[in-house]
N, C-alpha and C positions, 0 to 999 in steps of 0.2 A: 458475879452476875450484876453487884451492886452497881459496880463501874459501867458495864454494858447499859443497866438501866436508866444509871443518870445520864450516859452518853446518848441514849436514846431519847431520854424527856427533853433535853434541850436542842437533840436535833427536831423536836417534834414541835415544841412551842417556840421557839425561837423565829422559826417561819411564820408560825401562827401569830405571834407579837407584833410582826411588822404587816401582817395580812389585816389585821384587826384595831391596829392602832394609827389614826389618821395622821400622817406624817408625809414628807417628800419622798421618804425613803421607800413607801406604799406603792408598790405597783397597780395594785387596784385602783387606789386614788388618783394616780399619775394616769392611767388609763380612762377611768370617766372622767377626769378634767380634761383630758384630750378631745374625748368624744364630744362633751359638752361644749367646749370652748369652739370645737370645728362648726359645731350645729349654729351657736349663735352667730358667729363670722358669718357664716351663710346667709343666715335669716336676716342680718341688719347690714348687710353689704349694700344693698341699695340705698338705705335707709342714711348711711354714712355719706353716699354719694350725695345726695339732694341736700343735706345740711352743708357738706363742704361748698356744694355749688351757690347755695343762697350766699353764704360769707363770702364767697369772692368776689360777689355782685356788690357788695358794701364794702364803704371805708373800714379800716381796721377799728377805729373808735367806734362802730355801731355794733361791733360783733357782740358784745355780752347781753345788750338788750334784744338783740336778732334771737340768740340761745333761749332768753328768758320767755321770750313771745313763741317760741317754738315748743319749749317745755311744757307750756299751759296744757298745751294738746297732746303730750304724751302720757301714759300710765305710769312710766317711771320718772324718775329724774334725770335731768342733762344738765351737764355743766361744761363751759368753757375754761380749760386749767392752761396757765402758764409753766410749761414744762421745762423750758431752757435746753438744759442737757440732760435731763434726768433718764436713767439708764431703763427705764419699764418701754421706753418709746423705741421702736424699730423701724426707722426709715417714715414710711407714709403707711404701712403695715398695720392691719387693726391686728390688737393683742387683746387676748383675753385673761382675766385677772380672778380667779378662783377665792375671793375672799368673803367678807361678811358686810354688805352684801356683793353678789358677783358685778362685775362691771367690763365695758368693753372701752377701748382707747384707742383713737386713731389721730396721729398728726393732722395737721390743715398743711397741706404743701405749700413748701418754701415758708413756713412761719414756725415762731415756736409756741403757737399755739396748738393744743388739742383737743377734740372732742370726747367728753367721758359719757359712756351712756350706760346708766344701770337696768341691768337685766333682771333685778330680784329686788326684793323689800328688805331693807335691814330689820335687824331684830327689834329696833324700837317702833319703826312703822309696821311691824307684823303685829306687834301687840296693841297700837292703837287701831287697827283695823279689826283685830278680833273683840278690843272691848266697846267698840262703836257702837254696835247695836244693844246692848246687854245697857250701857249707859242710857242710852235714849230712853228703853223702855222704864227703867229706873227713873228717870227725871220725870217722865209721864205719869206713874204711881203718885211720887210726891206732890206732882203738880195738881193732881185730882184730888188729894186728899189736904185737909185743912191742917195747918202747923200744929195744932195742939194733940191730932193725930196721928203725927209723926214717928212718936216713941213706939206705939202700940203698930205702925205698919213695920217700924224695924224688926221688932218682935216677930211678926209674922214672915216676912222675908228671911229672916236668920233660919227659918225651919228648913226652906228650899236652896238654901247658899252653904258652899263649904267654908265660908270665911264670915268674920266679925263684921256687923256695920253699926256706925256709930256717928252722930255730930258732933262736929267740930266748929268753933267758930273760926270765920277767916280772918279775923284778926289775930288768933293764937297762933296760926300758921305762916310762918316766915316764910314766903315764897320769893325764888330769885326771879330775876328777871324774864330769865328760859322758862320759868312754870307758868309767869303771868302769861307770856304770850301763847303758850298753849291752852292756858284757860281761856283767853279772849277767842281764840281761833276753835278749840273744839270744845269748851265747857267743861273739860276735866283735863287732869295730868295727873301722874305716878312719880314713884320714888322708889328707888330699889335698894335694898337694905340686907346684906348678904345673899342669900337664895331666896329672898320674900320681896313683892313689891306691894305697895299701899297705895291705892287710888283714892284720889280726891275728887269727887262731882259737884259740879255747881247745880243747885236745886230752885230753881225759880230766882225770885228777886229779896231771897232771906240773905241774912247775914251768917250762913251757915253753910258748911260744906259736909256732903256725905262720905265719911271715912270707910273704905274697905280694906278690912286686911284679914287675916294674912293671907296673900295669894301667892302659892309657890312658883317657882321658874320653870320648876321639872315637876311631873309628875312622880318622878321615880326617885326614890331615896337612895344616897350615895351608898348605904350601909345595904340596901336591896341590891344594887349590882354588884357590889363588892362580894356578895355572899353568895350571889349566883357565878359569879366568875370563880371563886374559890370550889364550888360543888363541881363547875364545868372541868376544872383542872383536876379536882381529886377524883372524877369519873375516868377522865382520860386516864389520868395515871394508872388508877386500877387496872386497866383495860391493858395498859403497857407491861405494868407487871404479871398480870395472868398470861400477857403473851412472851414474856422474857423468860419466865420463870421455866416452862416445860421444856422451851429451846435450850436453857443454860442446864437444866436437869440431863436433857440428852447428851449435849456438849460433853459434859463430865463422864455420864457413861462412856461414851466413845472416849474419852481421854483417858480414863481407868482401863480400859479394856486393851486400847494401843500400848499404855506404858507396861502393861502387862506383859503385850505379845515382845515388847522392845526387850523385856527382861528374860526371853526365852520360852515365856508360858504359851504354848502356841494352842492348846486346847480354850484359851479365853476367847469370850465373844460380846460383842456390844449389843446391850437390849434396850431399844429405843420402842416408842408407843409408833404403831403403825400408821398413824396420822401425822406424825412429825414430819416438819419440813427437813429434817437431815434423815429420813429413813433410807433413802436412795444412796447415802454417805454409807451409814451404817450396813446397808448389804452390802454394798462392795467391800468394804471391811470385811466383813463375816466371809465373804466369798474367798476375799484374798485369805486370809487366815485359813480356811478351810482348804483349800489349796494349797498353801504353804505348808501346813500339818499334814497331808498326804505326802506332800513332797519327801518331807523330813522323814515320815515315817517309811517310804519306799527308799529312801538312801539309806537309812539304819539298817532296813534288811537286805538290801543289797551290796552293804558293804560288811556284814555279816555274814552274808552267803558267799561271797567273793573270797572271804579271809578261810571260810570252811574248804571252798572248793579248791583252793590254792594248796592246803595243808597235804592233801593226798598224795599229787605229783611231785610235790618238792619234797615229802619224805621218801618217795620211792626212788629220786634222784639221788638223794643224800643216801638211802642204803645201799643203793647201786654203785654208786663212786666208791663206797666204802669196801665193798666186795672186791671191787675190780684193782684196788691196792694190793691185795693179797694176791699169791701164786696160786691162779686157777686154771682148769682145763680150757681148752680151746671152745669145748661144748658150752661151759658156763660162761666163759666170757662172751660168747655170742647172743646167750639169754640173757645177760645183765646190761649189754649193749640195745638190744632191742627193748629191754624196760626205760632205759634212757629215753630213746627214740618214743615210745609210746606217751613217755610223760611229758618230754617236750610238747609233742601235739596237742595233748590235753591243754598244755598250758596255753599254745597257740589257739586253740578253740574256744578256749574261756575268755581269753582276752577278745577275741573276735567278736563273743556272744555279748561280752560287757561293751565293745565301741558301740555296735549296734544297738542294743538297749539304751544305752545313752545318746545315740543320735535320735531313735526316734521318741524317746522321752523329753526331747529339747523342745524350745521353740520351733515355730513355722520356716525358721528362715532358711533351711535347708530343701525347704518343698519346691517340686516343680510340677507343679498340673498344667494338665492339656486332657485333650481329648484321645481317646485310646481306643481300639477297637478290643472289647473285652472277651468277644467270644475266641480270637485269635490267641489274645495273651494265656487265657485259660488253657485252650490247646496244646500252646506251646511248652507250659509248666508242667502239665499231666504228662506229657512226653519224655521229659527230662526226666521226671521224679520216677515214674513208672518203669522204666528201663534199667533203674538201679535194684529194683524190686520185683523180679521175674517170677516169684512165685505169687505174685498178688494180681490180681484180675479188678479190671475198673470198668465204669458206667458212666459216659458223660450225658448228660442230659441239660439242653438249653431250654428255656421257656421267656425268649426276651420278643419282642415284638418288631415288625420292621420300623425302623428308623430309631430305635434306641439301643443298636450293638454297640455304638460309639459312647463312651461313658467317661466323666471329668474325672481324673484322679491322676497319684503319682504314678509314675508308671514303674519305678522302680521298687518303690515301698509296695505295690499290690503285688508285684510278681514275688517278692520275699516273704509276704505275709501268706499268699497262697502256697509256695514251696515249703513253709515251715508248717501249716495245717496238713497239705498232703504227706509229707514226710512222718508227722506226727500218727496220722492215720495209719500208715503203711506200717510204723513200729508195732501198733497195737492191735492190727487186722491178723485176723486168721488165714484169710483168702481173698476176700474182696472187698473193694470202696466203690463207693456211690458220690459222683460229683454232680452237684444241680446249679445250675445259674439262672437265675429268672430276675425279671423287673415287677415288683410291686408297684400296681396303678394307683392304690388307696394311699399308701404311705411314699409314693415317689420315692423308692428305695431300690438299690441293687441290693441283690442275697447271692452270696455264696454259701452253700451248705456241702461240706464233706462229712459222710457217715462210712463208719468200719462195721465190721461184723465181729469186733471182739468182745471183752467181756464187759466193756461200758464204763462209766464213772459215777461212783456212788452221791446220791443226792448230795451229801455234806461237802463233798471235793468239787464240786461244779465251778467254786470259786477259787479254791485252791491250785488248781491247775494253771491258772491265769499267774500265781504269785513267782516271781523270778526265783530262780537256782532253787524251786521247789519241785522234789521228786515223788510221786505217790506212793508208798509203801504199803502195793497191793499185787494181786494178779494178774495187773494189766500187762505187762512184761515179764519175760523169764530173766533177763538181765537188765541190770542197770545202764542205763547208756545217754551221753549227752549232758547237758548241765541245766535243763530245766529254766532256759530262757526262751526256747521257741514260741510258746504261746504269749508268753509277755511281750515280747516283741511284736506278734501280731494283735495283741489289745494296744500297743501304743499306736500302731498304725492306723487301727480303726478309730481312734480317739483324734488322730491325726487329721483323720478326714470326715471330722464331724459323726462318725458312727459308733458301732458297737459291735463286739463280738462274746457270743454266749456257748457255753457246753450243756449238753444235756442228752438224753437217751435217744436212739436214732430208729428208724422204722425197719431196720435189718438187722437189729439184735444189737449192737454196739454203743458207740458214740457218737454224737453229730457236734459237729463244731460249726457255728452258723455265723458267718462274717457279713456284716451289712454297712450301707452308707448313702447318704441320701442324695439325690441327684444332682 
């Protein structure tokens, strides 16, 4: 289970990491960059054309001055850069670069110069623009107050600002040249220190600067971000575990059942939750195990029954052969030759029944289904069987509507099944057999009912009559005959046709065998 959990964990978080981490391997970043770049290129395509046209009308020596003049009227910076053979230029096509800040580059035709147009503010510009309004208001407050009141003003302002304020002498602050330029141009500048910045603001003509610190560059603490990521990973991992564990448990149950089944325990079954994703697999295994168990049981029963039924004719053969070795009279000789012939016929009949049972218990490969006339088939079989039992009267009733006379079945199999049912009825009937053939509209089934007027079948024996080589020890017949496979073959043929056969009492006093199969 743990291997599966770890594998699934990496399967989930590896692509998630690539989706969340901003890199060139991130498809979302690449897609957004493509969309954003296409938008900017379309927007500034005409602008680049106008800039390039103006540059082409002037000598190369005046290009920088021209770009500086144009830049004063733009909201973003514009530069003229000497690109030489830099790889980021692609002929004279406009290219987008998703950096900080974002910018567009286009080579001026037939030159080594390119125009770079920024389409976003740099981080410094964003800080400056964001601070300008606040700086202006703070300067107004200090200008409106007397210098001696500045410490008190700082105390009051500190209550509403999330950072410390203090006054520092200009001489104590070693300003660089860039910082001096910033101070002259904007009347303030700032310094970055790790994840913090400190603002220095000019307040009038005094020799002091207002220092404001500590201003965080980000409002989110790294520890908070790490904690949230940890909680996110923990929750997803827990969900993965609670998804994998039931699956692993059900698969383990299925593996144990399969192992037991492979060792010969055909009673073992897999037990899994009904809502498990392997429920269908478990049901398929249990169905296979059930069918295999029944098949093995039938095979054991069949083997035992065949062995038992083989003993009697073989013993008769041995006994007759031993007697024939002795000097006996002609009449006795004929008697034992007849016994040998009878035993051979029994063996031949047993083999025929066994082969038929094997055939109809097997798969559907020997089936030959087609549409046949059920009424004609029934009449033909009744004629063949009842002419062998001249003392048995029968009545044949059909209840099949027009258009339903032709049914879909295996002709040879249905003939054999009907013949076995009719012979069985004739053996146990006193004098009359009723044959009914009809079509059930509600169940969409064909039904053949064969009833006799014999002593019937006990309720406890209605299933036994379908067991192979099983002969009921009761008053149904005066003399044992056959091998007890006739109705077993009938049941196999019914199952072959996705149907069923049942035994029960008949309305004429004896037993009824009902054979049915779906349309």
